[in-house]
C-alpha positions as CSV (number, residue, x, y, z in Angstrom):
1,M,0.1,15.8,173.5
2,A,3.1,15.9,171.0
3,A,6.6,16.0,172.4
4,A,8.4,19.3,172.2
5,A,11.1,19.6,169.6
6,P,14.6,19.6,171.1
7,A,16.1,23.0,171.7
8,T,18.9,24.3,169.5
9,T,21.9,26.2,170.6
10,S,20.5,29.4,168.9
11,S,17.1,28.9,170.5
12,A,15.6,28.5,167.0
13,A,12.9,26.0,166.3
14,A,14.3,23.0,164.4
15,R,12.4,21.5,161.6
16,P,13.9,18.1,160.5
17,S,14.6,17.4,156.8
18,S,15.7,14.2,155.1
19,S,18.5,15.9,153.1
20,S,19.2,19.2,154.9
21,S,18.7,21.3,158.0
22,F,17.0,24.7,158.2
23,S,16.9,27.3,161.0
24,R,14.9,30.5,161.5
25,Q,15.7,33.0,164.3
26,S,12.7,33.7,166.4
27,D,13.5,37.5,166.7
28,A,13.5,38.2,163.0
29,P,10.6,38.1,160.6
30,L,12.4,36.0,158.0
31,R,15.9,35.0,157.3
32,A,17.5,32.9,154.6
33,A,17.6,29.3,155.5
34,T,21.0,27.7,156.1
35,V,21.4,24.4,154.3
36,S,24.0,21.8,155.2
37,F,24.7,18.7,153.3
38,P,26.6,15.6,154.4
39,Y,30.2,15.7,153.2
40,S,32.3,12.6,152.5
41,P,36.0,13.6,152.2
42,R,37.8,12.1,149.3
43,P,40.4,9.5,150.6
44,A,43.9,11.0,150.6
45,A,45.3,7.9,148.9
46,L,42.8,8.2,146.1
47,A,43.5,11.9,145.5
48,A,47.2,11.2,145.5
49,G,46.7,8.4,143.0
50,A,44.7,10.7,140.7
51,R,47.5,13.4,140.9
52,A,50.1,10.8,140.1
53,S,48.2,9.4,137.1
54,R,48.3,12.9,135.5
55,V,52.1,13.0,135.9
56,S,53.3,9.5,135.1
57,P,51.8,6.5,133.3
58,V,53.0,4.3,136.2
59,V,50.8,4.7,139.3
60,V,51.7,3.1,142.7
61,A,48.4,1.9,144.1
62,A,47.6,2.5,147.8
63,G,48.2,-0.3,150.3
64,G,50.7,-2.7,148.9
65,G,52.9,-0.9,146.5
66,H,51.3,-2.4,143.4
67,Q,52.0,-0.6,140.1
68,R,49.3,0.4,137.7
69,L,50.7,0.5,134.1
70,M,49.0,2.9,131.7
71,G,49.8,4.0,128.1
72,S,50.5,7.6,127.3
73,L,48.8,9.9,124.7
74,T,51.7,12.4,124.8
75,N,54.8,10.2,124.3
76,T,54.2,9.1,120.7
77,Q,57.8,9.4,119.5
78,G,58.7,6.4,117.3
79,L,55.3,4.8,117.4
80,R,54.3,3.1,114.1
81,F,50.7,2.4,113.1
82,G,49.0,0.3,110.5
83,V,45.5,1.3,109.4
84,V,43.3,-1.2,107.6
85,V,40.3,0.5,106.1
86,A,37.4,-1.1,104.2
87,R,36.1,0.5,101.0
88,F,32.6,-0.9,101.3
89,N,30.3,2.0,102.6
90,E,33.2,4.3,101.6
91,I,31.2,7.4,102.3
92,V,31.4,6.4,106.0
93,T,34.8,4.8,106.1
94,N,36.5,7.7,104.4
95,L,35.2,10.0,107.2
96,L,36.4,7.6,109.9
97,L,39.8,7.4,108.3
98,Q,40.0,11.2,108.1
99,G,39.2,11.4,111.8
100,A,41.8,8.8,112.6
101,L,44.6,10.5,110.6
102,E,43.8,13.9,112.0
103,T,44.0,12.5,115.5
104,F,47.4,10.9,114.8
105,E,48.7,14.2,113.5
106,R,47.3,16.1,116.5
107,Y,49.2,13.8,118.8
108,S,52.4,14.2,116.9
109,V,52.5,10.8,115.2
110,K,54.7,11.3,112.1
111,K,53.0,10.7,108.7
112,E,55.9,8.4,107.6
113,N,55.0,6.1,110.6
114,I,51.5,5.5,109.4
115,T,50.7,2.9,106.7
116,V,47.1,2.8,105.3
117,V,46.0,-0.5,103.7
118,S,42.7,-0.6,101.8
119,V,40.6,-3.8,101.6
120,P,37.3,-4.5,99.9
121,G,35.1,-4.8,103.0
122,S,35.0,-5.3,106.7
123,F,35.1,-9.1,106.3
124,E,38.6,-8.8,104.8
125,I,39.9,-6.5,107.6
126,P,41.1,-9.2,110.1
127,V,43.4,-11.1,107.7
128,A,45.1,-7.9,106.6
129,A,45.4,-6.7,110.2
130,Q,47.0,-10.0,111.2
131,K,49.5,-9.8,108.3
132,L,50.5,-6.3,109.3
133,G,50.8,-7.2,112.9
134,K,53.0,-10.2,112.3
135,S,55.4,-8.1,110.1
136,G,57.0,-6.6,113.1
137,K,56.8,-3.1,111.6
138,F,54.0,-1.7,113.7
139,D,53.1,-1.0,117.3
140,A,49.4,-1.1,116.8
141,I,46.9,-1.8,114.0
142,L,43.7,0.3,113.6
143,C,40.8,-1.4,111.8
144,I,38.2,0.8,110.2
145,G,35.0,-0.3,108.5
146,A,31.2,0.1,108.5
147,V,28.7,-2.6,108.5
148,I,25.1,-1.5,108.0
149,R,22.1,-3.7,108.6
150,G,20.1,-4.8,105.6
151,D,17.1,-7.1,104.9
152,T,19.1,-10.3,105.3
153,T,21.3,-12.0,107.9
154,H,24.4,-11.0,106.0
155,Y,24.9,-8.1,108.4
156,D,25.2,-10.4,111.4
157,A,27.7,-12.7,109.7
158,V,29.9,-9.9,108.6
159,A,29.7,-7.9,111.9
160,N,30.4,-11.0,114.0
161,S,33.3,-12.2,111.8
162,A,34.9,-8.7,111.7
163,A,34.7,-8.4,115.5
164,S,36.0,-11.9,116.3
165,G,38.6,-11.7,113.5
166,V,40.1,-8.4,114.7
167,L,40.4,-9.9,118.2
168,S,42.0,-13.0,116.9
169,A,44.4,-11.0,114.8
170,G,45.6,-9.1,117.8
171,L,46.0,-12.2,119.9
172,S,47.9,-14.0,117.1
173,A,50.2,-11.1,116.3
174,E,50.6,-10.1,119.9
175,I,50.1,-6.4,119.3
176,P,47.0,-4.2,119.8
177,C,44.5,-4.5,117.0
178,I,41.9,-1.8,117.6
179,F,38.3,-2.4,116.5
180,G,37.0,0.7,114.7
181,V,34.3,-1.0,112.7
182,L,30.9,0.6,112.9
183,T,27.9,-1.8,113.2
184,C,24.8,0.3,112.6
185,D,21.1,-0.2,111.8
186,D,21.1,2.4,109.0
187,M,23.2,5.0,107.2
188,D,22.0,7.9,109.4
189,Q,23.4,6.1,112.5
190,A,26.7,5.5,110.7
191,L,27.1,9.1,109.5
192,N,26.3,10.4,113.0
193,R,29.3,8.3,114.2
194,A,31.6,9.4,111.4
195,G,31.8,13.0,112.3
196,G,28.1,13.8,113.0
197,K,26.4,14.5,116.3
198,A,27.8,11.3,117.9
199,G,31.4,12.3,117.2
200,N,33.9,10.5,115.0
201,K,34.6,6.9,116.1
202,G,37.6,6.8,113.8
203,A,39.2,9.5,115.9
204,E,38.3,7.7,119.1
205,A,39.8,4.5,117.8
206,A,43.0,6.3,116.9
207,L,43.3,7.5,120.5
208,T,42.9,4.0,121.7
209,A,45.6,2.8,119.3
210,I,48.0,5.4,120.6
211,E,47.4,4.5,124.2
212,M,47.7,0.8,123.6
213,A,50.8,1.2,121.5
214,S,52.4,3.2,124.2
215,L,51.5,0.7,126.8
216,F,53.0,-2.2,124.9
217,Q,56.1,-0.3,123.9
218,H,57.0,1.2,127.3
219,H,55.6,-1.3,129.8
220,L,54.7,-4.6,128.3
221,A,57.5,-5.2,125.8
């Protein structure tokens, strides 16, 4: 004989559920089920840290007084940017450049604080980025290009050289060099990332450049 279900405080028959509990009064033909879900309150320190991060780029972490340094997207006064853009696959790189320049303008970066340098292809981007970085005239360098896979291994050589070269340029110049070079299988993928359904990666790279330039200028100088 099956054991009787434990009585509830409202004399309702309880039916266990893996994710919620339901109750039905015995004296009514049908009532809406009451559903309860387990609730995990957000830690107070975590909520306070989230509030602080919206107010100030310096956040004091809980339990030890550590500081978390962050760049700002709103304090762009005086920030100077170099943009190195490849002409190869210009139909794509022009759209990426347009997205980047519109983003700089939207975040109040003055036009006279932006220098655009055109180079033949993505392979030539790193050396120009390093030269700009070492000039001491810029707070960040944004590198824009598009490498599209073809029938040979040329794609791999250029894509890998561009990525490692931009990284090396930033480390050598000791300023942020932002990688905004698309590496795509075909032209459709590239166009989708240059203002199509996947957004504009040039605009996204410009946001990264602003945040990193702010971080270096205000906190890591």
